N, C-alpha and C positions, 0 to 999 in steps of 0.2 A: 213875386212870392207874396202870398197872403200873410196877414198878421198872424193867424193861427199856426200856419206852417213854420213861421219864423220862431215863435215861442216853443214849438215842439222840438225844433232842431236845437235850440239853446238848452232845453231840458235834458235832451239826450247827451249833449256835451258835458253838462254839469254832472250827470250820473256817471259818465265815464271817468271824469276827474275825481269824483268822490270814491269810485271803486279803486282807482289807482292809489289814492291817498291812504285808504284803509286796508290796502293789501298787506300780506305778511311781510313782503320785502320792504315796503315803504315804512312799516311800523317797526322794523328792526327785529322781527321774530327770527329766532335761530332756525337754521335748516335742520332737518332730521340728522342726528349724529351719524357719521360714517365711520367713526373709530370702532375698531374691534380689538379685543384683547384677550389673551390667555395667561392668567397668572400661575405661579407655581412656587415651590419652596424646596429647600433641602437643608440638612444640618448634620453636623458631627457633634455628638453629645459633649457638652461642656467645652466646646472649642469655638465653632462658628455656626451661624444660621444665615442662610442666603435666601432672600426673596427674589423671585425671577418674574420677568414679564416679557411676553412677545405681543407686539401691538402693530396694527396697520391703520392708515387713514388716507383719505384722498388729498389731504394737505399734510405738510411736514409736521411731525410730532415734535414739540419743543420742550415739553416738561412731563416728568413722571415721578410721582411721589407715592411711597408706600406708607401706610399707617398700620401699626401693629400694637397689640397689647396682650398680656397674659390675663387670665381671669383674676379679678381683683387687683390688677396691675394698672400702672399709669399708661395712658396712650402715648406712644412714641412715633416719631416721624423720621423717615429716611428718604432723601432726595437722590434720584439716580443721576449720574453724570454720563452724557452721551452726545454724539453728533446728531442734530435734528435730521429726521428723514421720514419718509412715508411708511417705512417698515423698520422697526427697531427691536432689538433684544437687549434688555438691561437687567442688571443685578444690583441689589443692595445687600451688603454683607455686614452682619452684626457679630461682634466678638462676645462669646458667651462665658469666657473664663471669669471666675469669681462669682458666679451666680447672678449675672445681670438679669437673666430671665430664670425664674424658679423652675428647676427640673420637675417633671411630672405635672406641669400645669397645662391648661388648654390655651392655645394661641389663636387669636383672631386677627386677620389682616385683610386689607383691601388696597387697591391702587386708585389714584386720581391722575387722569391723563388729559393733557391739553395740546391742541395743535395750533398752527399759526393762523388758521381761520377762526380761532376762538371757539372751536368746538371742544366740548369737554365730556369725558366719560368717567364715571365712578364705577368700578367693578363691584359685583356682589360680594358681600363679606364671606370669607372662607375661614375654616377653622381646622386645626389639627392638634394632636396631643404631643407635647414635647417630652418624650420618654427616653429612657436609656437605650438607645439603639445599638449599643455595643453587643447586645445579646439578642438571640432569636427567642421571642417570648411565645409561649403557648397560652391559650386563653379559654376560660369558661365563665359563663355569666348566668345569673338567675335572680329575678326579683330585685334589680337595682344593685346587685353586688357582682363585681367582676374580679376574678382572680387571674393573675398573670404569673407564670413560672417558667423557668428556663432549663431546669434539670429535673428529670423524673418523668414517669409515664402519665397517662391521662388520669388514672385514679388518684395520683398525688394532688393534682389541682382540684379534682372533684371532692376529695376529702377536705381540703382547705375551704372550699365553698360551703360544704355542709356545716362545718364548724362555725363559720362566720354567720351563716343563715340562722343557725340555732341560737347563737349567742346574742346577736344584735337586738332582736325584739325584747329579750329578757333585760338587757342593759337599759334600753330605752324606756321600758316599762317602769323600772325602779326610779329612773331619773325623771320620768313624768313628761316625756315629749315623744313625738313621732320619730321613728328612726330616720336618719338621713336617707334621702331617696337615691343617691348615687354614690357608691363607695367603690374605690379601686384598690386592690391589694397586689403588691409586687413582692414575690418571694425570690430573694437572691439565693444562689446555691452555697454561698460561704460568707462568713463575716468580713473577710478581706474585700470581697466584691462589693458588699454594701457600703463599708466604710469608704472605699475608694470612690464610689458613686457620690456619696454625700460630700466628700472633700472636693471632688471635681466640680460639684454643683455649688461650691462656695459656702458649704456648711461646716462649722467647726465641730467635728465629731467629739473631740475631747471635752468640749464644754457641754455636750449633750443638748444643743439647741436644735429645735425643730419647730415646724409650723403646721398645725392641723387644718388650717383653713382650706387647703386644697382638696380635702376629702380623700387623701391617699394614705394607705398603710404600707410601710416598708419594713420587711422583716427578712432575716436570713435563716433558712431552714433547708438543710441538705436532705435529699431523699434516702434516708437511712431507716433502720428498723424502729427508731424512736421518733421519727418525724411527726407522727400523729400526736405524741405527747407534747412536742415542742409547739405544734400548731395550737393545741388546746390551751397552752399557756400564753403564747405571744399574741395570737390573733385577737382573742377577747380583750387582752390588756390594751392593745392599741385601738381597738374599736371603741373602748370606753373613753379614750381621749377625744375621739371624734364627737361622741355624743355629749360629753361634758362641754366641749367647745361650742357645740350648737346650742346647748341649753343656757349658756352664760354669755352669749354675745350681746353687746359688743365689748364686754369686760372680762373676757376669759383670763387675761393677765392678772386679774384681781383674785382669782381662785387660789387659795393656799396650796402649796405643793403637797402637803399631807392629805388634803382632800382629793385632789386630782389624781395623784399617784396612788393614794390609798384605795380609791375606787377601782383604778385599773388593776392593781395587785389583787384586790379582793375578788375581782371578776375572773381571774385566771381559772380556766377549767381544769388544769393540772397544776395545782399549787406546788411551788418549789420548796422542798423540804429544807433547803439551805436557809430560807427565811425564818422558819421555826427555830432552827438551831441558833441563828444569830440573835433572835429575840430572847430565847431562853438564857443564853450566855449573858446578854446585857441585863436581864432581870436578876440573875444570880449574882452578878458582879456589881449591881447597882450602877449601871452605866447607860441607862436609857437616856436618849436625848430629851431635853425639855421641849415641850410642844411648840413653844415660840420659835425654836430653832428650825422646826420643820415647816414653818410658814414659807420660808424662802426655798429656792431651788436647791436640790440635794447636792452634796459634795461629789466631785468626780473621783475621790478616793474610794477604792473598791470596798474596803471593810465598812467605812462610814456609810456609803451608799446602800450596801446590803442591809444594814440595820435600819436606815431611814425607810426603805421600802417595807421591811418587815414590820416596823413600828406603825407605819401609816396604814398598812393593811389591817393590822390589829385594831387600830382606832376606828376604822370604818366598820369592822365587825361589831365593835362595841356600840357604835351609833345605831346600827341595825337592830341589835338586841335590845337596847334601851329605848330608842326613839322610833324604831321602825323605818319603813321607806319614806314616811313623811319627814322624818328628821333629815334624811339625805336631800330631799327636795327643798326643804326650808333652808338648808345651808347653801345650796347652789343658788337659790333665789336671792339671798341677801348679798352674795358675792357678785351676782349679775348686776346688782344695784351699786356695785363698787364699794362694798363695806371693806374695812380693813380686817386683818386676820383675827385679832383678838375680839373686838366688838362684834364681829360677824357671828362668832360662836354664841355670844350672849343673846344677840337679837334672834337667832334662829332656834336655839335650844333652851333659852331662858335660864342659862347657867353661865357663870363666869368661866373664862378659859382656865384659870387655876383650879377651880372646883371640878370642871370637866376632866381635866388631866388627873386630878387626885382620884376621882371615881374610876377612871380607866385603870390606873395603877393598882387600885385596891383589889381588883379582880385577881391579880396574880397571887396575892397573899391568900385569897379565899379559894383559889383553884378554879374560879369560874372560867378562865381562859388559860389553858395550859398548853405548853409546847413540848413538854418533856418527853412524852411517848414518841412523838414524831422525831424529835431531835435524837433520841437514843437509837431509833431504827435507822436514821440517816447517817449516823456517825461513820460507818466503815467507808462509804464512798465520798463523804463530804470533803475529806482532806484532799483527795485527788481533784475533786471539782474546784476547790478553792485555788489550788496551785495553777490549774489551767486558766481560771478566771483572771488571775493576776496578769497574765500575759495578754488576754483577749478582751477583757471587759473594763473599759474606762468608766462605764456607768451601767448599773444593773437594772433589773426589772423589765427586761425585754427592750428591743430597739425602739426608739421613739419613732412614731410613724412620721411625724414631721414636726414634733412639737414640744420640746421643753421650752418653757417661757423664757423670754429674753430678759425680763426684769423681775425683780422679786416683789411680790405683793406685800404691802406694808399696812 
């Protein structure tokens, strides 16, 4: 063998060795994953939610973990218990009682799967809406607003959509922000149905607590002859809470109740004459609440709540008349910066809270804001309405979409 051929043979052997050394197997590169998976879910409203998985692999699957969270919720983990195998069906069940997952929120979930060959698969994220599936919901949508209802014909839902679509840009324009891009409205057929849904979902109805961050409006309107009147009152009221929430994030809880509820009440398309009656009675009897009392969440007592809503709506109208829409925007701006109730008024309107309250009260003496005509016209039916309300309404002013604040702004 010549010297040249000897070195050529050695060069070829070295190349083969280097090829083997740098091959994917020698370098520990993972083989293409052979795990395949089909995830799924099921739930019974306010009872249980089950995440399901069917998976196969050419090696025994040894671990399956589901990750899930609601929008704006904390990421949670559930590990499935099963016998390892090349084909598995597993389920992880979550108890929903007490509102562990907020009803009407969007749920995102995915699975992480591992086999004994150390292959791993993470499934694509899937999402679904956790709604009250005790009812068969009809649905209509337009321009980012979706209306769901369970009793009534198609025109019932379309009317609600028209009212929401008309009210939302007007509300957002006064507050000075773009309307929320995605709003969902659920119309329950009765008050009992809605209260039951809230309680099953872990919300204390009597305390009137709710959260607007989900972008969902919950109201009860039966498909009767006066359903349009109810829609024009309740839907703009609750939409206002959504817009105020969006305008004052992250400090919505700092917004005084009189401002938040007053705006919602003042935006009702079909004002409730009972509020005018309550306001006139309080003015005549010198029983108006001091404004400082309306900084905190309203009482659950029916008569006190009625006056609180009436007084707050009147205060908002006074701000509009005296300071214009800019006054509303300035107030929301200072509370977005977490001002306290009393200094917030002074910063926004350049007037102390006592002076602001005195100016508002003075209009009743001058007749600038009168409720007498409405009150007198409403008197015949008001007695019947109030008797019914005592049995049905722990808090007035329309149903909270999701949101009376949990803590009082101070």
